[in-house]
C-alpha positions as CSV (number, residue, x, y, z in Angstrom):
1,M,119.0,80.8,147.7
2,K,115.8,82.4,146.6
3,S,113.0,82.7,149.2
4,S,109.9,80.6,148.8
5,D,108.0,83.8,148.1
6,E,110.3,84.6,145.2
7,K,110.1,81.1,143.8
8,Q,106.3,81.1,144.0
9,L,106.1,84.5,142.4
10,M,108.2,83.5,139.3
11,G,106.4,80.2,139.1
12,N,103.0,81.8,139.2
13,L,104.0,84.3,136.5
14,T,105.1,81.7,134.1
15,S,102.2,79.3,134.7
16,D,99.6,82.1,134.5
17,M,101.0,83.4,131.2
18,N,101.1,79.9,129.6
19,Q,97.7,78.7,130.8
20,N,95.8,81.9,129.9
21,V,97.4,82.4,126.5
22,D,96.8,78.7,125.6
23,R,93.1,79.1,126.8
24,M,92.6,82.3,124.7
25,F,94.0,80.8,121.5
26,A,92.0,77.5,122.0
27,E,88.8,79.6,122.4
28,H,89.8,81.6,119.3
29,K,90.2,78.4,117.2
30,I,86.8,77.1,118.4
31,Q,85.1,80.4,117.4
32,Q,86.8,80.4,114.0
33,R,85.7,76.8,113.3
34,T,82.1,77.7,114.5
35,I,82.0,80.7,112.2
36,E,83.3,78.7,109.3
37,Q,80.8,75.9,109.8
38,E,77.9,78.4,110.1
39,H,79.1,80.0,106.8
40,K,79.1,76.6,105.1
41,D,75.6,75.8,106.3
42,E,74.3,79.2,105.2
43,L,75.9,78.8,101.7
44,Q,74.5,75.4,101.3
45,Q,71.0,76.6,102.3
46,A,71.3,79.6,100.0
47,K,72.3,77.6,97.0
48,E,69.5,75.1,97.6
49,C,67.1,78.1,97.6
50,G,68.5,79.4,94.3
51,A,70.3,82.5,95.8
52,T,71.7,85.1,93.4
53,H,75.4,85.8,92.9
54,E,74.9,89.0,94.9
55,Q,73.3,87.2,97.8
56,I,76.2,84.7,97.9
57,E,78.7,87.6,97.9
58,E,76.8,89.2,100.8
59,L,77.1,85.9,102.8
60,D,80.9,85.9,102.0
61,R,81.2,89.5,103.2
62,K,79.4,88.7,106.4
63,Y,81.6,85.7,106.9
64,A,84.8,87.8,106.4
65,Q,83.4,90.4,108.8
66,K,82.7,87.8,111.5
67,Q,86.2,86.4,111.2
68,E,87.7,89.9,111.5
69,E,85.6,90.6,114.5
70,E,86.7,87.3,116.1
71,R,90.4,88.2,115.4
72,Q,89.9,91.6,116.9
73,R,88.2,90.1,119.9
74,L,91.3,87.9,120.5
75,N,93.6,90.8,120.0
76,N,91.6,92.8,122.6
77,E,91.6,89.9,125.0
78,L,95.4,89.4,124.7
79,T,95.9,93.2,125.2
80,D,93.7,93.2,128.3
81,F,95.4,90.1,129.7
82,S,98.8,91.7,129.2
83,S,97.8,94.8,131.0
84,D,96.1,92.9,133.8
85,L,99.1,90.6,134.2
86,A,101.5,93.6,134.5
87,K,99.3,95.2,137.1
88,T,98.8,92.0,139.1
89,T,102.5,91.2,138.9
90,A,103.4,94.7,140.1
91,E,101.0,94.4,143.1
92,T,102.5,91.0,144.0
93,V,106.0,92.3,143.9
94,V,105.0,95.1,146.3
95,Q,103.4,92.6,148.7
96,T,106.5,90.5,148.6
97,I,108.7,93.5,149.3
98,E,106.6,94.4,152.3
99,R,106.6,90.9,153.7
100,N,110.4,90.8,153.4
101,V,110.9,94.4,154.7
102,R,113.3,95.1,151.8
103,T,112.6,98.5,150.5
104,R,115.0,98.1,147.5
105,Q,114.0,94.7,146.4
106,K,111.8,96.1,143.6
107,Q,115.0,96.7,141.7
108,S,116.3,93.2,142.4
109,I,117.3,90.8,139.7
110,E,114.0,89.0,139.8
111,G,112.1,92.2,139.3
112,D,114.3,93.0,136.3
113,I,113.7,89.5,134.9
114,R,109.9,90.0,135.0
115,D,110.2,93.4,133.2
116,H,112.5,91.9,130.6
117,L,110.2,89.0,130.0
118,R,107.1,91.1,129.4
119,G,108.9,93.5,127.1
120,F,110.7,90.7,125.2
121,S,107.7,88.7,124.4
122,R,106.1,91.6,122.5
123,T,109.1,92.0,120.2
124,I,109.3,88.4,118.9
125,P,107.0,89.0,115.9
126,S,109.2,91.9,114.7
127,F,112.2,89.7,115.1
128,L,110.5,87.0,113.0
129,M,109.5,89.5,110.3
130,A,113.2,90.4,109.8
131,Y,115.1,87.2,110.6
132,G,112.6,84.4,111.0
133,D,112.9,81.1,109.1
134,E,111.7,77.5,109.7
135,K,115.0,76.7,111.5
136,L,114.6,79.3,114.2
137,T,114.0,78.0,117.7
138,L,114.3,79.1,121.3
139,A,117.7,77.4,121.5
140,N,119.2,79.3,118.6
141,L,117.3,82.6,118.6
142,D,120.4,84.5,119.8
143,D,122.5,83.2,116.9
144,Y,120.4,84.9,114.3
145,T,121.8,88.4,114.5
146,E,124.6,90.6,115.9
147,D,124.5,91.6,119.6
148,D,123.6,95.3,118.9
149,V,120.8,94.4,116.5
150,F,119.4,91.8,118.9
151,F,119.3,94.6,121.5
152,E,117.6,97.0,119.1
153,V,114.9,94.5,118.2
154,T,114.2,92.9,121.6
155,G,115.2,95.6,124.1
156,I,117.4,93.2,126.0
157,S,121.0,92.0,125.4
158,E,121.8,88.5,124.2
159,D,123.3,87.9,127.6
160,D,120.1,88.9,129.3
161,F,118.1,86.6,127.0
162,R,120.4,83.7,127.7
163,F,120.0,84.4,131.4
164,L,116.2,84.2,131.1
165,R,116.4,81.1,129.0
166,D,119.3,79.2,130.7
167,G,119.7,80.7,134.1
168,G,123.0,81.4,135.8
169,E,124.8,83.0,138.7
170,Y,124.3,86.6,139.8
171,M,125.1,88.9,142.7
172,D,122.2,89.9,144.9
173,P,122.4,93.8,144.9
174,E,120.9,93.9,148.4
175,T,122.9,91.2,150.2
176,K,125.9,91.1,147.9
177,E,125.5,87.3,148.0
178,Q,126.2,85.0,145.0
179,K,123.0,83.4,144.0
180,H,121.8,81.1,141.2
181,F,118.8,81.8,138.9
182,E,117.2,78.6,137.4
183,G,116.1,80.3,134.2
184,H,113.8,78.3,131.9
185,L,111.2,81.1,131.9
186,F,110.2,80.1,128.4
187,D,108.2,77.0,127.6
188,E,110.4,75.7,124.7
189,T,107.6,73.7,123.0
190,V,105.1,76.6,123.2
191,F,107.7,79.1,122.0
192,N,108.8,77.0,119.0
193,D,105.2,76.1,118.0
194,S,104.3,79.8,118.2
195,V,107.2,80.8,116.0
196,Q,106.1,78.3,113.4
197,E,102.5,79.5,113.6
198,F,103.6,83.1,113.0
199,L,105.9,82.1,110.1
200,K,103.0,80.1,108.6
201,K,100.8,83.1,108.9
202,K,103.5,85.4,107.4
203,K,103.8,83.1,104.4
204,E,100.0,82.8,104.0
205,L,99.7,86.6,103.8
206,S,102.9,87.3,101.9
207,N,101.2,87.7,98.5
208,Y,99.8,91.3,98.9
209,F,98.5,91.1,95.4
210,D,95.8,88.8,96.6
211,E,92.9,91.2,97.5
212,S,90.9,88.4,99.2
213,H,93.1,88.9,102.3
214,T,91.2,90.9,104.9
215,E,94.3,91.3,107.1
216,D,98.0,91.6,106.8
217,I,100.9,90.2,108.9
218,F,101.3,93.5,110.7
219,D,98.0,92.9,112.4
220,Y,99.8,90.3,114.4
221,I,102.6,92.5,115.6
222,P,101.9,94.4,118.9
223,P,102.9,98.1,119.1
224,Q,106.5,98.4,120.2
225,K,108.2,100.9,122.5
226,T,110.8,101.5,119.8
227,N,110.2,103.3,116.5
228,Q,108.7,100.1,115.0
229,I,105.2,101.5,114.7
230,F,103.5,100.5,111.4
231,T,101.0,102.5,109.5
232,P,97.7,100.5,109.2
233,R,96.9,99.2,105.7
234,R,93.7,101.3,105.3
235,V,95.7,104.5,106.0
236,V,98.4,103.4,103.5
237,K,95.7,102.9,100.8
238,Q,94.2,106.3,101.6
239,M,97.7,107.9,101.2
240,V,98.2,106.2,97.8
241,D,94.6,107.2,96.8
242,A,95.4,110.8,97.6
243,L,98.6,110.6,95.6
244,E,96.7,109.3,92.6
245,E,94.0,112.0,92.9
246,E,96.6,114.7,92.9
247,N,98.5,113.1,90.0
248,P,96.0,111.4,87.7
249,G,97.6,108.7,85.6
250,C,100.7,108.6,87.7
251,F,100.7,104.8,87.8
252,D,100.4,104.5,84.0
253,N,103.8,105.9,83.1
254,P,106.8,103.5,83.2
255,E,109.1,106.5,83.6
256,H,107.5,107.7,86.8
257,T,109.5,106.9,90.0
258,F,108.2,106.6,93.6
259,A,110.2,106.7,96.8
260,D,109.6,106.2,100.5
261,L,112.6,107.7,102.3
262,Y,111.6,106.6,105.7
263,M,110.2,103.1,105.4
264,K,108.8,101.2,108.3
265,S,106.7,98.2,107.2
266,G,107.2,98.6,103.4
267,M,103.4,98.7,102.9
268,Y,103.5,102.1,101.2
269,I,105.9,100.9,98.5
270,A,104.0,97.6,98.2
271,E,100.8,99.4,97.5
272,I,102.5,101.5,94.8
273,V,103.9,98.3,93.3
274,K,100.4,96.9,93.1
275,R,99.0,100.0,91.5
276,L,101.7,100.0,88.8
277,F,101.4,96.3,88.2
278,R,97.7,96.5,87.7
279,S,97.7,99.6,85.5
280,K,96.1,98.9,82.1
281,K,98.7,101.1,80.4
282,M,101.5,99.2,82.1
283,K,100.0,95.9,81.1
284,E,99.9,97.1,77.5
285,L,103.6,98.2,77.6
286,Y,104.7,95.1,79.5
287,P,102.2,92.3,78.9
288,D,104.4,89.7,80.5
289,D,103.8,89.7,84.3
290,G,107.4,88.8,85.1
291,E,108.9,91.5,82.8
292,R,106.4,94.1,84.2
293,I,107.2,93.4,87.9
294,Q,110.9,93.5,87.2
295,H,110.6,96.9,85.5
296,I,108.7,98.2,88.5
297,L,111.1,96.9,91.1
298,Q,114.2,97.9,89.2
299,K,113.2,101.2,87.7
300,Q,110.3,102.7,89.5
301,V,110.3,102.2,93.3
302,Y,113.0,103.2,95.8
303,G,113.2,103.2,99.6
304,M,115.3,104.0,102.6
305,A,115.1,102.5,106.1
306,P,116.7,104.0,109.1
307,T,117.9,100.8,110.8
308,R,118.9,97.3,109.9
309,I,115.8,95.7,111.5
310,I,113.4,98.0,109.7
311,F,115.3,97.5,106.4
312,L,114.8,93.8,106.7
313,I,111.2,94.0,107.7
314,A,110.4,96.3,104.9
315,T,112.3,94.5,102.1
316,N,111.0,91.1,103.3
317,Y,107.5,92.4,103.0
318,I,107.9,94.3,99.7
319,L,109.6,91.3,98.0
320,G,108.0,88.5,100.0
321,F,105.3,87.8,97.4
322,D,107.9,85.7,95.5
323,D,110.9,84.0,96.9
324,T,112.9,84.6,93.8
325,E,112.6,88.4,94.4
326,K,114.2,88.4,97.8
327,T,117.6,89.4,96.6
328,N,116.2,92.2,94.4
329,T,117.1,94.9,96.9
330,K,119.3,97.3,95.0
331,N,116.7,100.1,95.1
332,F,116.3,99.7,98.9
333,V,119.0,100.8,101.3
334,Q,119.6,101.3,105.0
335,A,120.1,105.0,105.5
336,D,118.7,107.5,108.0
337,A,116.9,110.1,105.8
338,A,115.4,111.9,108.8
339,A,118.9,112.6,110.2
340,A,120.1,113.7,106.8
341,A,117.1,116.0,106.3
342,K,117.7,117.5,109.8
343,N,121.3,118.3,108.9
344,G,120.5,119.5,105.4
345,F,122.0,116.6,103.5
346,L,119.0,114.7,102.3
347,E,119.5,115.5,98.6
348,E,123.1,114.4,98.8
349,L,122.1,111.2,100.5
350,V,119.5,110.4,97.9
351,E,122.0,111.1,95.1
352,Q,124.6,109.0,96.8
353,H,122.4,105.9,96.8
354,F,120.1,106.4,93.8
355,G,121.9,108.8,91.6
356,K,122.6,107.7,88.0
């Protein structure tokens, strides 16, 4: 049986997480609505006063900036809360250990569970980017991928996940006694609602051709301890700008090809696709939008991703602007270009996958 201290510790952790995160998101929605209403009032007043087009645009710019500042405030608050929670939990664990005079209890199953839970929660958006659909729930999350990929994405095994979710029997490493863990560390309703909210936001931002978007879906993915670290959109744009400065007119030639041999998010290729699609020369050569995008995706852009999860994230992003394009992946492959380059086989690897 678990001690009352252990039960209280686990209960406080779960309750504190749920209540504080719910509070932060509720405050965020209130602030968003307030900013939106203020913007509507300002627009109404400006129009009544005969504001110019430029003045209206300035009001829209300030509105977008306020919304971005509010989103950043929420991100900062969530980050601070995560750090504070980890610190507070660690202190509580130490106090519990001292009270029970068990010097090794820090490595107990309950301690491992807390560590798993904190790390796992940060990986869910990456999982949803690669595998998420409207049918995914807490109950079937572990059915969506192979065991090794699940571990790569989340940092825990599927067995560990089921133990956190469903509970089960375990051997106390200190006393060697058989014990039962209740599980249910996830609020199923909150989890499922959060999944749907993320997928809704992913769909909302999927059309990267829409320049009115002031954010992208990767703004909603926390930094990971794995190699899933995504280059910010502004940096990607700077990289493509530099490419165009060094190669004037490079996006006007339908014979030019572009490759990212170590994709992460897919944003670099997506930015190149946009430049090609919007090129005046390309529009003259391929006036039909559908024909032009097909030529670009099939003849001009190529990419490699080092792992299955990154391949799915990148291709889902690059092709996500149109559901009919999701199977158009022949120019994108899962292959470790970094390892090939290190061993002197990069040219052979590229020829193997993309050689004519």
